[in-house]
PDB file of N, H, CA, C and O in Angstrom:
ATOM      1  N   MET A   1      88.624  27.453-230.708  1.00  0.00           N
ATOM      2  CA  MET A   1      88.624  26.476-229.640  1.00  0.00           C
ATOM      3  C   MET A   1      89.954  26.521-228.890  1.00  0.00           C
ATOM      4  O   MET A   1      90.997  26.124-229.410  1.00  0.00           O
ATOM      5  N   THR A   2      89.890  26.999-227.696  1.00  0.00           N
ATOM      6  H   THR A   2      89.043  27.322-227.274  1.00  0.00           H
ATOM      7  CA  THR A   2      91.091  27.055-226.878  1.00  0.00           C
ATOM      8  C   THR A   2      91.057  25.957-225.831  1.00  0.00           C
ATOM      9  O   THR A   2      89.998  25.568-225.338  1.00  0.00           O
ATOM     10  N   LYS A   3      92.226  25.479-225.512  1.00  0.00           N
ATOM     11  H   LYS A   3      93.086  25.796-225.913  1.00  0.00           H
ATOM     12  CA  LYS A   3      92.326  24.456-224.473  1.00  0.00           C
ATOM     13  C   LYS A   3      92.337  25.144-223.110  1.00  0.00           C
ATOM     14  O   LYS A   3      92.998  26.167-222.928  1.00  0.00           O
ATOM     15  N   ASP A   4      91.613  24.585-222.170  1.00  0.00           N
ATOM     16  H   ASP A   4      91.076  23.754-222.318  1.00  0.00           H
ATOM     17  CA  ASP A   4      91.574  25.138-220.821  1.00  0.00           C
ATOM     18  C   ASP A   4      92.675  24.479-220.005  1.00  0.00           C
ATOM     19  O   ASP A   4      92.507  23.376-219.485  1.00  0.00           O
ATOM     20  N   LYS A   5      93.812  25.177-219.900  1.00  0.00           N
ATOM     21  H   LYS A   5      93.949  26.073-220.322  1.00  0.00           H
ATOM     22  CA  LYS A   5      94.938  24.654-219.131  1.00  0.00           C
ATOM     23  C   LYS A   5      94.994  25.363-217.793  1.00  0.00           C
ATOM     24  O   LYS A   5      94.752  26.567-217.706  1.00  0.00           O
ATOM     25  N   LYS A   6      95.308  24.624-216.771  1.00  0.00           N
ATOM     26  H   LYS A   6      95.504  23.646-216.842  1.00  0.00           H
ATOM     27  CA  LYS A   6      95.446  25.218-215.444  1.00  0.00           C
ATOM     28  C   LYS A   6      96.892  25.681-215.278  1.00  0.00           C
ATOM     29  O   LYS A   6      97.742  24.938-214.786  1.00  0.00           O
ATOM     30  N   ILE A   7      97.155  26.911-215.693  1.00  0.00           N
ATOM     31  H   ILE A   7      96.465  27.514-216.092  1.00  0.00           H
ATOM     32  CA  ILE A   7      98.501  27.459-215.574  1.00  0.00           C
ATOM     33  C   ILE A   7      98.735  27.963-214.155  1.00  0.00           C
ATOM     34  O   ILE A   7      99.799  27.735-213.581  1.00  0.00           O
ATOM     35  N   ARG A   8      97.752  28.642-213.593  1.00  0.00           N
ATOM     36  H   ARG A   8      96.887  28.827-214.060  1.00  0.00           H
ATOM     37  CA  ARG A   8      97.871  29.168-212.226  1.00  0.00           C
ATOM     38  C   ARG A   8      97.305  28.160-211.241  1.00  0.00           C
ATOM     39  O   ARG A   8      96.185  27.673-211.398  1.00  0.00           O
ATOM     40  N   ILE A   9      98.102  27.858-210.223  1.00  0.00           N
ATOM     41  H   ILE A   9      99.011  28.253-210.096  1.00  0.00           H
ATOM     42  CA  ILE A   9      97.654  26.930-209.188  1.00  0.00           C
ATOM     43  C   ILE A   9      97.697  27.630-207.832  1.00  0.00           C
ATOM     44  O   ILE A   9      98.462  28.574-207.632  1.00  0.00           O
ATOM     45  N   THR A  10      96.872  27.159-206.913  1.00  0.00           N
ATOM     46  H   THR A  10      96.250  26.393-207.076  1.00  0.00           H
ATOM     47  CA  THR A  10      96.835  27.703-205.564  1.00  0.00           C
ATOM     48  C   THR A  10      97.846  26.969-204.702  1.00  0.00           C
ATOM     49  O   THR A  10      97.871  25.738-204.676  1.00  0.00           O
ATOM     50  N   VAL A  11      98.686  27.727-203.993  1.00  0.00           N
ATOM     51  H   VAL A  11      98.666  28.727-204.015  1.00  0.00           H
ATOM     52  CA  VAL A  11      99.703  27.141-203.120  1.00  0.00           C
ATOM     53  C   VAL A  11      99.569  27.728-201.718  1.00  0.00           C
ATOM     54  O   VAL A  11      99.035  28.823-201.537  1.00  0.00           O
ATOM     55  N   THR A  12     100.059  26.987-200.739  1.00  0.00           N
ATOM     56  H   THR A  12     100.492  26.098-200.886  1.00  0.00           H
ATOM     57  CA  THR A  12     100.034  27.425-199.350  1.00  0.00           C
ATOM     58  C   THR A  12     101.455  27.717-198.895  1.00  0.00           C
ATOM     59  O   THR A  12     102.357  26.903-199.092  1.00  0.00           O
ATOM     60  N   LEU A  13     101.651  28.885-198.283  1.00  0.00           N
ATOM     61  H   LEU A  13     100.918  29.546-198.123  1.00  0.00           H
ATOM     62  CA  LEU A  13     102.949  29.276-197.736  1.00  0.00           C
ATOM     63  C   LEU A  13     102.881  29.156-196.219  1.00  0.00           C
ATOM     64  O   LEU A  13     101.929  29.626-195.595  1.00  0.00           O
ATOM     65  N   GLU A  14     103.896  28.524-195.625  1.00  0.00           N
ATOM     66  H   GLU A  14     104.670  28.142-196.131  1.00  0.00           H
ATOM     67  CA  GLU A  14     103.916  28.282-194.181  1.00  0.00           C
ATOM     68  C   GLU A  14     105.201  28.840-193.585  1.00  0.00           C
ATOM     69  O   GLU A  14     106.262  28.776-194.206  1.00  0.00           O
ATOM     70  N   CYS A  15     105.102  29.386-192.384  1.00  0.00           N
ATOM     71  H   CYS A  15     104.240  29.439-191.879  1.00  0.00           H
ATOM     72  CA  CYS A  15     106.252  29.988-191.703  1.00  0.00           C
ATOM     73  C   CYS A  15     107.294  28.918-191.377  1.00  0.00           C
ATOM     74  O   CYS A  15     106.979  27.910-190.745  1.00  0.00           O
ATOM     75  N   ASN A  16     108.537  29.144-191.810  1.00  0.00           N
ATOM     76  H   ASN A  16     108.793  29.963-192.323  1.00  0.00           H
ATOM     77  CA  ASN A  16     109.607  28.172-191.562  1.00  0.00           C
ATOM     78  C   ASN A  16     110.128  28.232-190.134  1.00  0.00           C
ATOM     79  O   ASN A  16     110.518  27.203-189.583  1.00  0.00           O
ATOM     80  N   SER A  17     110.143  29.414-189.521  1.00  0.00           N
ATOM     81  H   SER A  17     109.826  30.250-189.969  1.00  0.00           H
ATOM     82  CA  SER A  17     110.698  29.515-188.170  1.00  0.00           C
ATOM     83  C   SER A  17     109.752  28.946-187.120  1.00  0.00           C
ATOM     84  O   SER A  17     110.221  28.466-186.088  1.00  0.00           O
ATOM     85  N   CYS A  18     108.453  28.978-187.339  1.00  0.00           N
ATOM     86  H   CYS A  18     108.072  29.367-188.177  1.00  0.00           H
ATOM     87  CA  CYS A  18     107.499  28.374-186.390  1.00  0.00           C
ATOM     88  C   CYS A  18     107.662  26.852-186.363  1.00  0.00           C
ATOM     89  O   CYS A  18     107.493  26.227-185.316  1.00  0.00           O
ATOM     90  N   ILE A  19     107.986  26.265-187.498  1.00  0.00           N
ATOM     91  H   ILE A  19     108.124  26.772-188.348  1.00  0.00           H
ATOM     92  CA  ILE A  19     108.145  24.812-187.591  1.00  0.00           C
ATOM     93  C   ILE A  19     109.445  24.380-186.928  1.00  0.00           C
ATOM     94  O   ILE A  19     109.485  23.345-186.261  1.00  0.00           O
ATOM     95  N   GLN A  20     110.520  25.167-187.103  1.00  0.00           N
ATOM     96  H   GLN A  20     110.488  26.007-187.645  1.00  0.00           H
ATOM     97  CA  GLN A  20     111.831  24.776-186.596  1.00  0.00           C
ATOM     98  C   GLN A  20     111.930  24.890-185.080  1.00  0.00           C
ATOM     99  O   GLN A  20     112.669  24.130-184.454  1.00  0.00           O
ATOM    100  N   LYS A  21     111.206  25.818-184.486  1.00  0.00           N
ATOM    101  H   LYS A  21     110.607  26.435-184.994  1.00  0.00           H
ATOM    102  CA  LYS A  21     111.243  25.976-183.029  1.00  0.00           C
ATOM    103  C   LYS A  21     110.370  24.907-182.385  1.00  0.00           C
ATOM    104  O   LYS A  21     109.280  24.615-182.876  1.00  0.00           O
ATOM    105  N   ASN A  22     110.836  24.333-181.310  1.00  0.00           N
ATOM    106  H   ASN A  22     111.722  24.570-180.911  1.00  0.00           H
ATOM    107  CA  ASN A  22     110.076  23.306-180.610  1.00  0.00           C
ATOM    108  C   ASN A  22     109.290  23.886-179.436  1.00  0.00           C
ATOM    109  O   ASN A  22     108.973  23.176-178.482  1.00  0.00           O
ATOM    110  N   ILE A  23     108.982  25.164-179.513  1.00  0.00           N
ATOM    111  H   ILE A  23     109.239  25.741-180.288  1.00  0.00           H
ATOM    112  CA  ILE A  23     108.232  25.830-178.453  1.00  0.00           C
ATOM    113  C   ILE A  23     106.741  25.649-178.732  1.00  0.00           C
ATOM    114  O   ILE A  23     106.301  25.760-179.877  1.00  0.00           O
ATOM    115  N   ILE A  24     105.971  25.373-177.688  1.00  0.00           N
ATOM    116  H   ILE A  24     106.329  25.283-176.758  1.00  0.00           H
ATOM    117  CA  ILE A  24     104.528  25.211-177.854  1.00  0.00           C
ATOM    118  C   ILE A  24     103.915  26.587-178.103  1.00  0.00           C
ATOM    119  O   ILE A  24     104.073  27.505-177.298  1.00  0.00           O
ATOM    120  N   LYS A  25     103.213  26.715-179.229  1.00  0.00           N
ATOM    121  H   LYS A  25     103.085  25.969-179.883  1.00  0.00           H
ATOM    122  CA  LYS A  25     102.585  27.971-179.606  1.00  0.00           C
ATOM    123  C   LYS A  25     101.124  27.726-179.947  1.00  0.00           C
ATOM    124  O   LYS A  25     100.656  26.588-179.956  1.00  0.00           O
ATOM    125  N   LYS A  26     100.416  28.805-180.227  1.00  0.00           N
ATOM    126  H   LYS A  26     100.797  29.730-180.220  1.00  0.00           H
ATOM    127  CA  LYS A  26      99.009  28.700-180.590  1.00  0.00           C
ATOM    128  C   LYS A  26      98.820  28.077-181.966  1.00  0.00           C
ATOM    129  O   LYS A  26      97.824  27.392-182.201  1.00  0.00           O
ATOM    130  N   GLY A  27      99.756  28.303-182.872  1.00  0.00           N
ATOM    131  H   GLY A  27     100.565  28.859-182.680  1.00  0.00           H
ATOM    132  CA  GLY A  27      99.592  27.787-184.222  1.00  0.00           C
ATOM    133  C   GLY A  27     100.766  28.125-185.111  1.00  0.00           C
ATOM    134  O   GLY A  27     101.813  28.575-184.647  1.00  0.00           O
ATOM    135  N   VAL A  28     100.571  27.899-186.414  1.00  0.00           N
ATOM    136  H   VAL A  28      99.720  27.534-186.791  1.00  0.00           H
ATOM    137  CA  VAL A  28     101.581  28.167-187.425  1.00  0.00           C
ATOM    138  C   VAL A  28     100.963  29.114-188.445  1.00  0.00           C
ATOM    139  O   VAL A  28      99.830  28.913-188.880  1.00  0.00           O
ATOM    140  N   SER A  29     101.706  30.141-188.822  1.00  0.00           N
ATOM    141  H   SER A  29     102.627  30.304-188.468  1.00  0.00           H
ATOM    142  CA  SER A  29     101.220  31.127-189.781  1.00  0.00           C
ATOM    143  C   SER A  29     101.196  30.528-191.182  1.00  0.00           C
ATOM    144  O   SER A  29     102.173  29.927-191.628  1.00  0.00           O
ATOM    145  N   ARG A  30     100.058  30.700-191.879  1.00  0.00           N
ATOM    146  H   ARG A  30      99.264  31.188-191.517  1.00  0.00           H
ATOM    147  CA  ARG A  30      99.923  30.205-193.251  1.00  0.00           C
ATOM    148  C   ARG A  30      99.273  31.276-194.116  1.00  0.00           C
ATOM    149  O   ARG A  30      98.371  31.986-193.673  1.00  0.00           O
ATOM    150  N   TYR A  31      99.744  31.383-195.356  1.00  0.00           N
ATOM    151  H   TYR A  31     100.477  30.806-195.716  1.00  0.00           H
ATOM    152  CA  TYR A  31      99.173  32.277-196.353  1.00  0.00           C
ATOM    153  C   TYR A  31      98.804  31.449-197.574  1.00  0.00           C
ATOM    154  O   TYR A  31      99.466  30.454-197.872  1.00  0.00           O
ATOM    155  N   ILE A  32      97.754  31.848-198.284  1.00  0.00           N
ATOM    156  H   ILE A  32      97.217  32.656-198.042  1.00  0.00           H
ATOM    157  CA  ILE A  32      97.352  31.186-199.524  1.00  0.00           C
ATOM    158  C   ILE A  32      97.568  32.180-200.657  1.00  0.00           C
ATOM    159  O   ILE A  32      97.156  33.336-200.566  1.00  0.00           O
ATOM    160  N   THR A  33      98.219  31.723-201.729  1.00  0.00           N
ATOM    161  H   THR A  33      98.553  30.784-201.804  1.00  0.00           H
ATOM    162  CA  THR A  33      98.485  32.564-202.888  1.00  0.00           C
ATOM    163  C   THR A  33      98.435  31.700-204.142  1.00  0.00           C
ATOM    164  O   THR A  33      98.269  30.483-204.060  1.00  0.00           O
ATOM    165  N   LYS A  34      98.579  32.336-205.303  1.00  0.00           N
ATOM    166  H   LYS A  34      98.714  33.325-205.369  1.00  0.00           H
ATOM    167  CA  LYS A  34      98.595  31.607-206.571  1.00  0.00           C
ATOM    168  C   LYS A  34      99.940  31.809-207.242  1.00  0.00           C
ATOM    169  O   LYS A  34     100.580  32.848-207.083  1.00  0.00           O
ATOM    170  N   LYS A  35     100.364  30.792-208.002  1.00  0.00           N
ATOM    171  H   LYS A  35      99.844  29.947-208.131  1.00  0.00           H
ATOM    172  CA  LYS A  35     101.613  30.920-208.746  1.00  0.00           C
ATOM    173  C   LYS A  35     101.438  30.363-210.148  1.00  0.00           C
ATOM    174  O   LYS A  35     100.587  29.507-210.390  1.00  0.00           O
ATOM    175  N   ASN A  36     102.252  30.857-211.063  1.00  0.00           N
ATOM    176  H   ASN A  36     102.944  31.552-210.866  1.00  0.00           H
ATOM    177  CA  ASN A  36     102.253  30.407-212.441  1.00  0.00           C
ATOM    178  C   ASN A  36     103.206  29.218-212.543  1.00  0.00           C
ATOM    179  O   ASN A  36     104.395  29.352-212.253  1.00  0.00           O
ATOM    180  N   GLN A  37     102.698  28.067-212.949  1.00  0.00           N
ATOM    181  H   GLN A  37     101.733  27.958-213.185  1.00  0.00           H
ATOM    182  CA  GLN A  37     103.517  26.856-213.013  1.00  0.00           C
ATOM    183  C   GLN A  37     104.628  26.952-214.044  1.00  0.00           C
ATOM    184  O   GLN A  37     105.713  26.408-213.835  1.00  0.00           O
ATOM    185  N   HIS A  38     104.378  27.630-215.146  1.00  0.00           N
ATOM    186  H   HIS A  38     103.498  28.072-215.316  1.00  0.00           H
ATOM    187  CA  HIS A  38     105.370  27.694-216.217  1.00  0.00           C
ATOM    188  C   HIS A  38     106.505  28.665-215.896  1.00  0.00           C
ATOM    189  O   HIS A  38     107.659  28.396-216.232  1.00  0.00           O
ATOM    190  N   ARG A  39     106.195  29.777-215.258  1.00  0.00           N
ATOM    191  H   ARG A  39     105.258  29.995-214.986  1.00  0.00           H
ATOM    192  CA  ARG A  39     107.221  30.778-214.963  1.00  0.00           C
ATOM    193  C   ARG A  39     107.967  30.492-213.672  1.00  0.00           C
ATOM    194  O   ARG A  39     109.116  30.908-213.521  1.00  0.00           O
ATOM    195  N   ALA A  40     107.331  29.784-212.727  1.00  0.00           N
ATOM    196  H   ALA A  40     106.398  29.446-212.849  1.00  0.00           H
ATOM    197  CA  ALA A  40     107.959  29.495-211.430  1.00  0.00           C
ATOM    198  C   ALA A  40     107.760  28.025-211.075  1.00  0.00           C
ATOM    199  O   ALA A  40     106.940  27.711-210.212  1.00  0.00           O
ATOM    200  N   PRO A  41     108.488  27.121-211.720  1.00  0.00           N
ATOM    201  CA  PRO A  41     108.304  25.696-211.415  1.00  0.00           C
ATOM    202  C   PRO A  41     108.873  25.289-210.057  1.00  0.00           C
ATOM    203  O   PRO A  41     108.449  24.281-209.491  1.00  0.00           O
ATOM    204  N   GLN A  42     109.829  26.062-209.523  1.00  0.00           N
ATOM    205  H   GLN A  42     110.172  26.881-209.983  1.00  0.00           H
ATOM    206  CA  GLN A  42     110.416  25.739-208.221  1.00  0.00           C
ATOM    207  C   GLN A  42     109.487  26.220-207.105  1.00  0.00           C
ATOM    208  O   GLN A  42     108.505  26.918-207.357  1.00  0.00           O
ATOM    209  N   ARG A  43     109.812  25.836-205.876  1.00  0.00           N
ATOM    210  H   ARG A  43     110.610  25.269-205.672  1.00  0.00           H
ATOM    211  CA  ARG A  43     108.990  26.227-204.726  1.00  0.00           C
ATOM    212  C   ARG A  43     109.173  27.712-204.413  1.00  0.00           C
ATOM    213  O   ARG A  43     110.272  28.253-204.531  1.00  0.00           O
ATOM    214  N   LEU A  44     108.082  28.356-204.015  1.00  0.00           N
ATOM    215  H   LEU A  44     107.189  27.916-203.919  1.00  0.00           H
ATOM    216  CA  LEU A  44     108.113  29.779-203.689  1.00  0.00           C
ATOM    217  C   LEU A  44     108.570  30.005-202.257  1.00  0.00           C
ATOM    218  O   LEU A  44     108.338  29.171-201.382  1.00  0.00           O
ATOM    219  N   GLU A  45     109.220  31.135-202.026  1.00  0.00           N
ATOM    220  H   GLU A  45     109.409  31.812-202.736  1.00  0.00           H
ATOM    221  CA  GLU A  45     109.580  31.587-200.682  1.00  0.00           C
ATOM    222  C   GLU A  45     109.422  33.097-200.648  1.00  0.00           C
ATOM    223  O   GLU A  45     109.981  33.805-201.485  1.00  0.00           O
ATOM    224  N   PHE A  46     108.658  33.589-199.680  1.00  0.00           N
ATOM    225  H   PHE A  46     108.203  33.013-199.000  1.00  0.00           H
ATOM    226  CA  PHE A  46     108.446  35.016-199.499  1.00  0.00           C
ATOM    227  C   PHE A  46     108.679  35.386-198.048  1.00  0.00           C
ATOM    228  O   PHE A  46     108.541  34.557-197.149  1.00  0.00           O
ATOM    229  N   ARG A  47     109.038  36.660-197.832  1.00  0.00           N
ATOM    230  H   ARG A  47     109.150  37.333-198.563  1.00  0.00           H
ATOM    231  CA  ARG A  47     109.101  37.181-196.459  1.00  0.00           C
ATOM    232  C   ARG A  47     107.736  37.768-196.144  1.00  0.00           C
ATOM    233  O   ARG A  47     107.313  38.750-196.755  1.00  0.00           O
ATOM    234  N   LYS A  48     107.053  37.159-195.186  1.00  0.00           N
ATOM    235  H   LYS A  48     107.397  36.362-194.690  1.00  0.00           H
ATOM    236  CA  LYS A  48     105.722  37.600-194.770  1.00  0.00           C
ATOM    237  C   LYS A  48     105.719  37.797-193.261  1.00  0.00           C
ATOM    238  O   LYS A  48     106.613  37.316-192.564  1.00  0.00           O
ATOM    239  N   PHE A  49     104.715  38.505-192.762  1.00  0.00           N
ATOM    240  H   PHE A  49     103.989  38.895-193.328  1.00  0.00           H
ATOM    241  CA  PHE A  49     104.606  38.723-191.325  1.00  0.00           C
ATOM    242  C   PHE A  49     103.969  37.508-190.664  1.00  0.00           C
ATOM    243  O   PHE A  49     102.926  37.025-191.107  1.00  0.00           O
ATOM    244  N   CYS A  50     104.600  37.020-189.605  1.00  0.00           N
ATOM    245  H   CYS A  50     105.447  37.412-189.246  1.00  0.00           H
ATOM    246  CA  CYS A  50     104.078  35.896-188.828  1.00  0.00           C
ATOM    247  C   CYS A  50     103.525  36.449-187.514  1.00  0.00           C
ATOM    248  O   CYS A  50     104.289  36.987-186.713  1.00  0.00           O
ATOM    249  N   PRO A  51     102.215  36.331-187.272  1.00  0.00           N
ATOM    250  CA  PRO A  51     101.648  36.862-186.031  1.00  0.00           C
ATOM    251  C   PRO A  51     102.066  36.078-184.793  1.00  0.00           C
ATOM    252  O   PRO A  51     101.970  36.596-183.681  1.00  0.00           O
ATOM    253  N   TYR A  52     102.527  34.846-184.961  1.00  0.00           N
ATOM    254  H   TYR A  52     102.605  34.426-185.865  1.00  0.00           H
ATOM    255  CA  TYR A  52     102.943  34.031-183.823  1.00  0.00           C
ATOM    256  C   TYR A  52     104.389  34.322-183.419  1.00  0.00           C
ATOM    257  O   TYR A  52     104.728  34.231-182.239  1.00  0.00           O
ATOM    258  N   CYS A  53     105.241  34.671-184.382  1.00  0.00           N
ATOM    259  H   CYS A  53     104.965  34.745-185.340  1.00  0.00           H
ATOM    260  CA  CYS A  53     106.633  35.051-184.098  1.00  0.00           C
ATOM    261  C   CYS A  53     106.759  36.555-183.844  1.00  0.00           C
ATOM    262  O   CYS A  53     107.765  37.008-183.299  1.00  0.00           O
ATOM    263  N   HIS A  54     105.747  37.330-184.235  1.00  0.00           N
ATOM    264  H   HIS A  54     104.929  36.963-184.679  1.00  0.00           H
ATOM    265  CA  HIS A  54     105.718  38.786-184.101  1.00  0.00           C
ATOM    266  C   HIS A  54     106.833  39.464-184.896  1.00  0.00           C
ATOM    267  O   HIS A  54     107.404  40.456-184.443  1.00  0.00           O
ATOM    268  N   LYS A  55     107.147  38.926-186.093  1.00  0.00           N
ATOM    269  H   LYS A  55     106.683  38.120-186.461  1.00  0.00           H
ATOM    270  CA  LYS A  55     108.147  39.545-186.965  1.00  0.00           C
ATOM    271  C   LYS A  55     107.997  38.984-188.377  1.00  0.00           C
ATOM    272  O   LYS A  55     107.250  38.031-188.601  1.00  0.00           O
ATOM    273  N   HIS A  56     108.716  39.585-189.325  1.00  0.00           N
ATOM    274  H   HIS A  56     109.323  40.358-189.142  1.00  0.00           H
ATOM    275  CA  HIS A  56     108.718  39.096-190.698  1.00  0.00           C
ATOM    276  C   HIS A  56     109.658  37.897-190.787  1.00  0.00           C
ATOM    277  O   HIS A  56     110.814  37.978-190.370  1.00  0.00           O
ATOM    278  N   THR A  57     109.166  36.789-191.327  1.00  0.00           N
ATOM    279  H   THR A  57     108.228  36.723-191.665  1.00  0.00           H
ATOM    280  CA  THR A  57     109.958  35.571-191.467  1.00  0.00           C
ATOM    281  C   THR A  57     109.772  35.012-192.872  1.00  0.00           C
ATOM    282  O   THR A  57     108.921  35.481-193.628  1.00  0.00           O
ATOM    283  N   ILE A  58     110.563  34.020-193.212  1.00  0.00           N
ATOM    284  H   ILE A  58     111.254  33.639-192.598  1.00  0.00           H
ATOM    285  CA  ILE A  58     110.453  33.381-194.520  1.00  0.00           C
ATOM    286  C   ILE A  58     109.333  32.350-194.475  1.00  0.00           C
ATOM    287  O   ILE A  58     109.307  31.470-193.615  1.00  0.00           O
ATOM    288  N   HIS A  59     108.414  32.481-195.419  1.00  0.00           N
ATOM    289  H   HIS A  59     108.435  33.196-196.118  1.00  0.00           H
ATOM    290  CA  HIS A  59     107.317  31.534-195.572  1.00  0.00           C
ATOM    291  C   HIS A  59     107.577  30.750-196.857  1.00  0.00           C
ATOM    292  O   HIS A  59     107.742  31.341-197.924  1.00  0.00           O
ATOM    293  N   GLY A  60     107.613  29.428-196.754  1.00  0.00           N
ATOM    294  H   GLY A  60     107.479  28.949-195.887  1.00  0.00           H
ATOM    295  CA  GLY A  60     107.894  28.579-197.900  1.00  0.00           C
ATOM    296  C   GLY A  60     106.675  27.782-198.323  1.00  0.00           C
ATOM    297  O   GLY A  60     105.762  27.545-197.533  1.00  0.00           O
ATOM    298  N   GLU A  61     106.676  27.377-199.574  1.00  0.00           N
ATOM    299  H   GLU A  61     107.418  27.570-200.216  1.00  0.00           H
ATOM    300  CA  GLU A  61     105.577  26.589-200.130  1.00  0.00           C
ATOM    301  C   GLU A  61     105.590  25.182-199.532  1.00  0.00           C
ATOM    302  O   GLU A  61     106.650  24.576-199.376  1.00  0.00           O
ATOM    303  N   ILE A  62     104.403  24.668-199.200  1.00  0.00           N
ATOM    304  H   ILE A  62     103.542  25.160-199.327  1.00  0.00           H
ATOM    305  CA  ILE A  62     104.295  23.321-198.645  1.00  0.00           C
ATOM    306  C   ILE A  62     103.490  22.446-199.591  1.00  0.00           C
ATOM    307  O   ILE A  62     102.755  22.943-200.444  1.00  0.00           O
ATOM    308  N   LYS A  63     103.638  21.139-199.429  1.00  0.00           N
ATOM    309  H   LYS A  63     104.235  20.735-198.736  1.00  0.00           H
ATOM    310  CA  LYS A  63     102.844  20.198-200.212  1.00  0.00           C
ATOM    311  C   LYS A  63     101.443  20.127-199.648  1.00  0.00           C
ATOM    312  O   LYS A  63     101.233  20.360-198.458  1.00  0.00           O
ATOM    313  N   LYS A  64     100.487  19.805-200.497  1.00  0.00           N
ATOM    314  H   LYS A  64     100.658  19.616-201.464  1.00  0.00           H
ATOM    315  CA  LYS A  64      99.103  19.665-200.037  1.00  0.00           C
ATOM    316  C   LYS A  64      98.808  18.237-199.700  1.00  0.00           C
ATOM    317  O   LYS A  64      97.691  17.916-199.294  1.00  0.00           O
TER     318      LYS A  64
END
């Protein structure tokens, strides 16, 4: 009998530079990924491609 623990959770990564700019754009780049709660308790940050900025930017984890 094993306990069913939710170790992996789904998180959303959002472009930080799209949020900081006050320019009217079509939208904000978002990616969905999974992370291990025990190995990475802090917020994730990855460099991903943003189609609205047309370059690689830092995407950070957001609250749901």
